C-alpha positions, 0 to 999 in steps of 0.5 A, spaced: 500 513 506 497 520 505 496 522 498 492 529 498 487 530 493 489 532 486 496 529 487 499 526 481 500 518 481 507 519 481 508 523 487 507 520 494 508 523 500 512 519 505 510 516 512 511 520 518 515 517 523 509 516 528 505 512 522 511 508 520 512 506 527 504 504 528 504 500 521 511 497 523 507 495 530 501 492 526 505 488 521 509 485 527 504 484 532 500 480 526 506 476 524 508 474 531 501 472 533 500 468 526 494 472 524 492 474 517 493 481 514 491 483 508 495 489 505 494 492 498 498 497 494 499 499 487 507 500 488 512 494 488 515 493 495 522 496 492 518 502 491 516 503 499 523 504 501 523 512 500 517 512 503 519 511 510 523 516 514 528 510 517 531 505 512 532 500 518 524 500 519 523 500 512 527 494 511 524 490 517 517 492 515 518 489 508 522 483 510 516 481 515 511 483 509 515 479 503 517 473 507 511 471 510 506 473 505 502 470 499 502 475 494 497 476 488 499 480 483 494 483 478 495 486 472 490 489 467 486 495 467 483 499 473 476 498 475 476 505 478 474 508 471 467 504 471 466 506 478 466 514 477 460 518 479 456 520 473 459 514 468 453 511 464 453 504 465 455 499 459 449 497 455 445 503 456 444 509 451 
């Protein structure tokens, strides 16, 4: 999933067909082999469907991910602002 620099957080380009197929293959291969895969996202699974060009691929991919996963949901402030270049570290004046 490719988000151009300067894009709004609410705007996300979808995955092109080749990228969707590659992601599907990766997830399927790992699931069949019983190998782990760590995946992070700032979107809920239901928000992934419109990102894929083929709804059947999206459904199958999400089915494999959701039904074989351990989900760790994190809710809280982002750590990104603390890592911005030029930011003065806490405790210094």
